[in-house]
MDTraj code that builds the backbone (N, CA, C; nanometers):
import mdtraj as md
import numpy as np

residues = "MET GLU THR ARG VAL ALA VAL ILE ALA VAL ILE VAL ARG GLN GLY GLY ALA VAL ALA GLU LEU ASN ASP LEU LEU HIS GLN TYR ALA GLY TYR ILE ILE GLY ARG MET GLY VAL PRO TYR PRO ALA ARG GLY VAL ASN VAL ILE SER VAL ALA VAL ASP ALA PRO ALA ASP VAL ILE SER ALA LEU SER GLY LYS LEU GLY ARG LEU PRO GLY VAL THR ALA LYS THR VAL TYR ALA PRO ASP SER ALA LEU GLY CYS GLY GLY GLU ALA PRO ALA ASN THR GLY GLU SER PRO GLU LYS HIS GLU GLU SER ARG HIS LEU LEU".split()
xyz = np.array([
    [-2.0006, -0.8696, 0.1145],
    [-1.8463, -0.8760, 0.0607],
    [-1.7007, -0.7819, 0.0905],
    [-1.6081, -0.8499, 0.0909],
    [-1.5183, -0.7985, 0.1598],
    [-1.4550, -0.6346, 0.0694],
    [-1.4708, -0.5175, 0.1062],
    [-1.3947, -0.4217, 0.0283],
    [-1.2464, -0.3975, 0.0241],
    [-1.2071, -0.3109, -0.0018],
    [-1.0759, -0.2435, -0.0046],
    [-1.0637, -0.0799, -0.0298],
    [-0.9728, -0.0135, 0.0384],
    [-0.9091, 0.1199, 0.0128],
    [-0.8420, 0.1454, -0.1049],
    [-0.8506, 0.2181, -0.1686],
    [-0.7478, 0.2398, -0.2988],
    [-0.7478, 0.3764, -0.3060],
    [-0.6571, 0.4119, -0.3934],
    [-0.6492, 0.5488, -0.4634],
    [-0.6164, 0.5182, -0.6041],
    [-0.7090, 0.5579, -0.6881],
    [-0.6757, 0.5424, -0.8422],
    [-0.6413, 0.6897, -0.8773],
    [-0.5037, 0.6538, -0.9284],
    [-0.4293, 0.7971, -0.9644],
    [-0.4459, 0.7951, -1.1481],
    [-0.5160, 0.8958, -1.1812],
    [-0.5315, 0.9275, -1.3103],
    [-0.4918, 1.0716, -1.4124],
    [-0.4484, 1.0336, -1.5319],
    [-0.3542, 1.1172, -1.5451],
    [-0.4241, 1.1587, -1.7101],
    [-0.4968, 1.2670, -1.7162],
    [-0.5758, 1.3248, -1.8413],
    [-0.4920, 1.4019, -1.9447],
    [-0.4405, 1.3838, -2.0397],
    [-0.4069, 1.4751, -2.1786],
    [-0.4720, 1.5743, -2.1669],
    [-0.4694, 1.6973, -2.2174],
    [-0.5401, 1.7626, -2.2971],
    [-0.5938, 1.7260, -2.3983],
    [-0.7366, 1.7468, -2.4124],
    [-0.7903, 1.6640, -2.5027],
    [-0.8518, 1.5641, -2.5046],
    [-0.8202, 1.5072, -2.3872],
    [-0.8648, 1.3550, -2.3252],
    [-0.9895, 1.3231, -2.3051],
    [-1.0390, 1.2228, -2.2985],
    [-1.2025, 1.1991, -2.2938],
    [-1.2452, 1.2302, -2.1479],
    [-1.2676, 1.3735, -2.1466],
    [-1.2896, 1.4145, -2.0231],
    [-1.4593, 1.4056, -1.9545],
    [-1.5167, 1.3881, -2.0882],
    [-1.6728, 1.3756, -2.0434],
    [-1.7149, 1.2188, -2.0396],
    [-1.6491, 1.1369, -2.1009],
    [-1.6285, 0.9801, -2.0518],
    [-1.5874, 0.9621, -1.9260],
    [-1.4928, 1.0081, -1.8985],
    [-1.4194, 1.0064, -1.7746],
    [-1.5064, 1.0167, -1.6779],
    [-1.5267, 1.1661, -1.6559],
    [-1.6715, 1.1735, -1.5672],
    [-1.8031, 1.1088, -1.5586],
    [-1.8474, 1.0787, -1.6630],
    [-1.9650, 0.9409, -1.6757],
    [-1.9021, 0.8195, -1.6200],
    [-1.7897, 0.7792, -1.6152],
    [-1.7669, 0.6438, -1.5560],
    [-1.7481, 0.6737, -1.4140],
    [-1.7100, 0.7846, -1.3379],
    [-1.7140, 0.8304, -1.2102],
    [-1.8306, 0.8633, -1.1467],
    [-1.9292, 0.8608, -1.2212],
    [-2.0681, 0.9120, -1.1872],
    [-2.1458, 0.7509, -1.1836],
    [-2.1141, 0.6755, -1.2715],
    [-2.1757, 0.5510, -1.2394],
    [-2.1343, 0.4647, -1.1169],
    [-1.9881, 0.4610, -1.0820],
    [-1.8855, 0.4346, -0.9530],
    [-1.9272, 0.5157, -0.8526],
    [-1.9961, 0.5934, -0.8299],
    [-2.0086, 0.7325, -0.7369],
    [-2.0474, 0.6394, -0.6099],
    [-2.1181, 0.5422, -0.5996],
    [-2.1411, 0.4593, -0.4403],
    [-2.0010, 0.4230, -0.3923],
    [-1.8948, 0.3965, -0.4912],
    [-1.7772, 0.3340, -0.4065],
    [-1.6934, 0.4679, -0.3830],
    [-1.7219, 0.5718, -0.4276],
    [-1.6035, 0.6811, -0.4465],
    [-1.6178, 0.7296, -0.3020],
    [-1.4976, 0.7538, -0.2323],
    [-1.5255, 0.8441, -0.0779],
    [-1.4785, 1.0130, -0.1338],
    [-1.3758, 1.0122, -0.2091],
    [-1.3719, 1.1607, -0.2355],
    [-1.2543, 1.1472, -0.4098],
    [-1.2387, 1.2574, -0.4387],
    [-1.1604, 1.2713, -0.5390],
    [-1.1095, 1.4401, -0.5417],
    [-0.9773, 1.4341, -0.6130],
    [-0.9246, 1.5845, -0.6110],
    [-0.8675, 1.5974, -0.7680],
    [-0.8784, 1.7123, -0.8069],
    [-0.8165, 1.7297, -0.9744],
    [-0.7363, 1.8271, -0.9886],
    [-0.6372, 1.8421, -1.0322],
    [-0.5264, 1.9543, -1.0270],
    [-0.5172, 1.9718, -1.1703],
    [-0.5276, 2.0860, -1.2166],
    [-0.5073, 2.0719, -1.3438],
    [-0.3396, 2.1217, -1.3720],
    [-0.2653, 2.1033, -1.5044],
    [-0.1018, 2.1622, -1.4546],
    [-0.0888, 2.1743, -1.6019],
    [-0.1414, 2.2900, -1.6244],
    [-0.1475, 2.3611, -1.7895],
    [-0.0031, 2.3526, -1.8569],
    [0.1192, 2.3521, -1.7782],
    [0.2450, 2.4048, -1.8001],
    [0.3027, 2.2767, -1.8934],
    [0.1981, 2.1500, -1.8241],
    [0.2594, 1.9890, -1.9140],
    [0.1144, 1.9752, -1.9988],
    [0.0075, 2.0101, -1.9927],
    [-0.0745, 2.0033, -2.0785],
    [-0.1619, 1.8502, -1.9961],
    [-0.1486, 1.8678, -1.9194],
    [-0.2244, 1.7595, -1.8149],
    [-0.3272, 1.7981, -1.6940],
    [-0.4196, 1.7137, -1.6551],
    [-0.4715, 1.7454, -1.5481],
    [-0.4461, 1.5950, -1.4632],
    [-0.4356, 1.5725, -1.3284],
    [-0.3988, 1.4977, -1.2490],
    [-0.5212, 1.4638, -1.1496],
    [-0.5845, 1.3847, -1.1450],
    [-0.6811, 1.3433, -1.0555],
    [-0.6633, 1.2259, -1.0017],
    [-0.6783, 1.2353, -0.8332],
    [-0.7028, 1.1065, -0.7424],
    [-0.8268, 1.1030, -0.7211],
    [-0.8561, 0.9565, -0.6818],
    [-0.9952, 0.8918, -0.6928],
    [-0.9576, 0.7911, -0.5434],
    [-1.0455, 0.8129, -0.4729],
    [-1.0083, 0.7261, -0.3364],
    [-1.1580, 0.6551, -0.3585],
    [-1.1018, 0.5090, -0.3263],
    [-1.2060, 0.4479, -0.3148],
    [-1.2750, 0.3205, -0.2252],
    [-1.3641, 0.2865, -0.1790],
    [-1.3994, 0.2023, -0.0768],
    [-1.4734, 0.0819, -0.1746],
    [-1.4079, -0.0184, -0.2355],
    [-1.5019, -0.1497, -0.2954],
    [-1.4624, -0.2563, -0.2829],
    [-1.5201, -0.3640, -0.3437],
    [-1.4525, -0.5076, -0.3889],
    [-1.3406, -0.4744, -0.5028],
    [-1.2426, -0.5838, -0.4389],
    [-1.0938, -0.5533, -0.5179],
    [-1.1797, -0.5586, -0.6926],
    [-1.2604, -0.6436, -0.7172],
    [-1.2776, -0.6433, -0.8782],
    [-1.3659, -0.5230, -0.9264],
    [-1.4218, -0.4400, -0.8582],
    [-1.4947, -0.3011, -0.8961],
    [-1.3829, -0.1741, -0.8750],
    [-1.2807, -0.2421, -0.8334],
    [-1.1796, -0.1274, -0.8233],
    [-1.0761, -0.1380, -0.9652],
    [-1.0391, -0.2582, -1.0084],
    [-1.0142, -0.3094, -1.1083],
    [-1.0757, -0.2727, -1.2194],
    [-1.2254, -0.3206, -1.1951],
    [-1.3021, -0.2792, -1.3460],
    [-1.2736, -0.1116, -1.3434],
    [-1.2932, -0.0337, -1.2586],
    [-1.3094, 0.1324, -1.2731],
    [-1.1654, 0.1359, -1.3557],
    [-1.0676, 0.1029, -1.2847],
    [-0.9549, 0.1451, -1.2975],
    [-0.8986, 0.1335, -1.4634],
    [-0.9505, -0.0493, -1.5112],
    [-0.9302, -0.0607, -1.6629],
    [-1.0004, 0.0449, -1.7315],
    [-1.1227, 0.0439, -1.7118],
    [-1.2368, 0.1200, -1.7894],
    [-1.1505, 0.2565, -1.8206],
    [-1.1019, 0.3497, -1.7070],
    [-1.0462, 0.4411, -1.6816],
    [-0.9189, 0.4696, -1.8101],
    [-0.8464, 0.3584, -1.7657],
    [-0.7301, 0.3613, -1.8379],
    [-0.7314, 0.3324, -2.0220],
    [-0.8540, 0.2875, -2.0370],
    [-0.8853, 0.2537, -2.1739],
    [-0.9086, 0.3499, -2.2603],
    [-0.9360, 0.4780, -2.1733],
    [-1.0439, 0.6084, -2.2584],
    [-0.8851, 0.6670, -2.3340],
    [-0.9157, 0.7461, -2.4308],
    [-0.8155, 0.8110, -2.4966],
    [-0.7864, 0.8854, -2.4173],
    [-0.6382, 0.9660, -2.4304],
    [-0.5485, 1.0191, -2.3647],
    [-0.5752, 1.0274, -2.2102],
    [-0.6173, 0.9333, -2.1585],
    [-0.6024, 0.8752, -1.9962],
    [-0.5301, 0.7695, -1.9499],
    [-0.4555, 0.7733, -1.8682],
    [-0.3663, 0.6763, -1.8127],
    [-0.4263, 0.6738, -1.6595],
    [-0.4304, 0.5492, -1.6346],
    [-0.4594, 0.5280, -1.4438],
    [-0.3829, 0.4237, -1.4151],
    [-0.3200, 0.4421, -1.2848],
    [-0.2591, 0.3222, -1.2014],
    [-0.3518, 0.3191, -1.0644],
    [-0.3265, 0.1895, -1.0227],
    [-0.4434, 0.1968, -0.8676],
    [-0.3050, 0.1734, -0.7498],
    [-0.3334, 0.2123, -0.6415],
    [-0.2497, 0.1819, -0.5573],
    [-0.3712, 0.1071, -0.4068],
    [-0.3536, 0.0319, -0.3177],
    [-0.4227, -0.0173, -0.2596],
    [-0.3828, 0.0001, -0.1371],
    [-0.4317, 0.0934, -0.0153],
    [-0.4137, 0.0522, 0.1309],
    [-0.3733, -0.0860, 0.1847],
    [-0.2609, -0.1444, 0.2245],
    [-0.2795, -0.2300, 0.2874],
    [-0.3782, -0.2210, 0.4115],
    [-0.4408, -0.3745, 0.4185],
    [-0.4987, -0.4058, 0.5309],
    [-0.4764, -0.3665, 0.6745],
    [-0.3456, -0.3731, 0.6998],
    [-0.2894, -0.3350, 0.8309],
    [-0.2674, -0.1716, 0.8511],
    [-0.2980, -0.1092, 0.7680],
    [-0.2990, 0.0288, 0.7939],
    [-0.4527, 0.0691, 0.8142],
    [-0.5419, -0.0126, 0.7680],
    [-0.7070, 0.0490, 0.8184],
    [-0.7404, -0.0323, 0.9444],
    [-0.8690, 0.0286, 0.9913],
    [-0.9569, -0.0032, 1.0789],
    [-0.9059, 0.0421, 1.2171],
    [-0.8467, 0.1658, 1.2171],
    [-0.7930, 0.2751, 1.3511],
    [-0.9261, 0.2937, 1.4099],
    [-1.0508, 0.3485, 1.3426],
    [-1.1852, 0.3600, 1.3662],
    [-1.1986, 0.4831, 1.4714],
    [-1.1137, 0.5781, 1.4483],
    [-1.0945, 0.6937, 1.5296],
    [-1.0306, 0.7102, 1.6738],
    [-0.9631, 0.5899, 1.7011],
    [-0.8813, 0.6202, 1.8144],
    [-0.7557, 0.6186, 1.7776],
    [-0.7173, 0.6705, 1.9035],
    [-0.5605, 0.6926, 1.8753],
    [-0.4543, 0.5764, 1.8247],
    [-0.3746, 0.5734, 1.7578],
    [-0.2834, 0.4657, 1.6872],
    [-0.2010, 0.4432, 1.8787],
    [-0.1761, 0.3204, 1.9038],
    [-0.1486, 0.2458, 1.9907],
    [0.0289, 0.3037, 1.9757],
    [0.0885, 0.3594, 2.1100],
    [0.2136, 0.3647, 2.1562],
    [0.2589, 0.5033, 2.0924],
    [0.1714, 0.6301, 2.0610],
    [0.1948, 0.7097, 2.0066],
    [0.2041, 0.8413, 2.1443],
    [0.0928, 0.8136, 2.2712],
    [0.1310, 0.8967, 2.3438],
    [0.0232, 1.0161, 2.3361],
    [-0.0386, 1.0118, 2.2170],
    [-0.1547, 1.0855, 2.1661],
    [-0.2903, 1.0467, 2.2571],
    [-0.3653, 1.1879, 2.2876],
    [-0.4884, 1.1350, 2.3552],
    [-0.5537, 1.1006, 2.2120],
    [-0.6760, 1.0468, 2.2337],
    [-0.7969, 1.0464, 2.1338],
    [-0.8468, 1.1383, 2.0841],
    [-0.8797, 1.2404, 2.1542],
    [-0.8866, 1.4052, 2.1531],
    [-0.8134, 1.4507, 2.0416],
    [-0.6782, 1.4369, 2.0624],
    [-0.5923, 1.5088, 1.9639],
    [-0.5893, 1.4375, 1.8599],
    [-0.5977, 1.2940, 1.8181],
    [-0.6277, 1.2188, 1.7001],
    [-0.7125, 1.2741, 1.6326],
    [-0.8404, 1.2813, 1.7134],
    [-0.9907, 1.3469, 1.6598],
    [-0.9948, 1.4707, 1.6028],
    [-0.8999, 1.5324, 1.6911],
    [-0.8649, 1.6982, 1.5687],
    [-0.8124, 1.6927, 1.4363],
    [-0.6975, 1.6057, 1.4597],
    [-0.6150, 1.5826, 1.3219],
    [-0.6631, 1.5630, 1.2390],
    [-0.8143, 1.4546, 1.2612],
    [-0.8893, 1.4161, 1.1153],
    [-0.9354, 1.5026, 1.0625],
    [-1.0005, 1.5988, 1.1295],
    [-1.0867, 1.7060, 1.0675],
    [-0.9656, 1.7704, 1.0138],
    [-0.8805, 1.8028, 1.0048],
    [-0.7706, 1.9194, 0.9373],
    [-0.7134, 1.8319, 0.7796],
    [-0.7674, 1.6935, 0.8063],
    [-0.7312, 1.6455, 0.6769],
    [-0.8185, 1.6603, 0.5169],
])
top = md.Topology()
chain = top.add_chain()
for i, resn in enumerate(residues, 1):
    res = top.add_residue(resn, chain, resSeq=i)
    for name in ("N", "CA", "C"):
        top.add_atom(name, md.element.get_by_symbol(name[0]), res)
traj = md.Trajectory(xyz[None], top)
């Protein structure tokens, strides 16, 4: 089945369903590339980004389940297919060597 790369942006208000959110992410762990959470106490929220590589229906299901949790908002952004498939090679017409491109990938 064809997969898509996407980022699910999640905002969790203080007192939100953190345990349930973590349980959902654990259930979908096989599709998760990585995640990053940033607490923002001045505004009373936590901001989480979840990068996934999964079939579109799986991404939609996860985002929908996250967004239905109390105190949680979730929105999904899909990578355009044209942006994928670099495979570690230097992008065409950049003048960069593949070695330089590979070095920059390790910095991300």
